C-alpha positions as CSV (number, residue, x, y, z in Angstrom):
1,X,-2.3,-11.6,16.5
2,X,-0.8,-9.7,14.8
3,X,1.8,-6.4,16.8
4,X,0.8,-4.4,13.9
5,X,-0.9,-0.7,14.1
6,X,-2.4,0.2,10.5
7,X,-1.4,4.2,11.1
8,X,2.2,3.6,12.7
9,X,5.6,4.1,11.8
10,X,7.4,0.7,11.1
11,X,11.1,0.7,9.6
12,X,12.2,-3.2,7.8
13,X,15.5,-4.1,10.2
14,X,16.9,-5.3,7.2
15,X,16.5,-2.7,4.9
16,X,16.1,0.3,6.9
17,X,13.2,1.0,4.4
18,X,10.9,2.9,6.6
19,X,6.9,4.0,6.2
20,X,2.8,4.0,6.9
21,X,1.7,0.1,8.4
22,X,-1.6,0.2,5.9
23,X,-2.1,-3.6,4.1
24,X,-1.9,-6.3,6.0
25,X,-2.0,-9.7,4.9
26,X,-1.8,-13.1,6.0
27,X,-1.2,-17.0,4.0
28,X,-2.1,-20.9,4.4
29,X,1.4,-20.9,5.4
30,X,1.7,-18.8,8.0
31,X,4.0,-16.1,6.9
32,X,2.6,-12.0,8.4
33,X,3.3,-9.8,5.8
34,X,2.6,-5.6,6.2
35,X,2.0,-3.5,3.6
36,X,4.8,-0.1,4.2
37,X,4.6,3.1,2.4
38,X,6.1,6.1,2.5
39,X,5.9,9.7,1.9
40,X,6.5,11.3,-1.3
41,X,10.1,12.3,-2.3
42,X,11.3,15.8,-2.6
43,X,9.8,17.1,-5.7
44,X,6.3,15.1,-4.7
45,X,6.5,12.4,-6.5
46,X,4.2,9.6,-4.6
47,X,6.8,6.5,-3.7
48,X,5.7,2.8,-4.8
49,X,5.1,0.4,-0.7
50,X,6.6,-2.5,-0.7
51,X,5.0,-6.1,1.9
52,X,8.2,-7.4,4.2
53,X,7.2,-10.3,6.3
54,X,6.5,-8.9,10.0
55,X,9.2,-10.7,12.2
56,X,11.6,-8.0,10.3
57,X,9.7,-5.1,11.3
58,X,10.3,-2.9,14.3
59,X,8.0,0.0,14.5
60,X,9.7,3.2,14.6
61,X,9.6,6.8,17.2
62,X,6.2,6.7,17.9
63,X,5.6,9.8,17.5
64,X,1.2,9.1,16.6
65,X,-1.4,7.3,14.7
66,X,-2.5,8.1,11.2
67,X,-6.5,7.4,11.2
68,X,-8.7,7.8,8.7
69,X,-12.9,8.6,8.5
70,X,-14.0,5.9,6.6
71,X,-17.6,6.4,7.5
72,X,-18.6,7.4,4.5
73,X,-16.5,5.7,1.7
74,X,-15.4,2.8,3.3
75,X,-13.7,2.0,0.0
76,X,-14.7,0.2,-3.1
77,X,-15.7,-3.5,-3.2
78,X,-13.0,-4.7,-5.9
79,X,-10.3,-7.8,-5.0
80,X,-7.4,-7.1,-4.5
81,X,-5.2,-6.8,-6.9
82,X,-2.9,-10.3,-6.7
83,X,1.3,-10.4,-8.5
């Protein structure tokens, strides 16, 4: 069971990369990873999110949780990207 809550801010304890948890993947091998999406840079350019092993993450001081209402627009029905 994951301890990660979508919409909360986490930091990777090794790289110190920080972002909002927007995705979670659990593999057959037992590995669980979380997608952290940072904000934008000083010019307003969207920064790229990165996947991290769940056990490496620590929650940043709780400043609230972002939630989205997807009732009317739940998103596209397409498979997740593969790398």
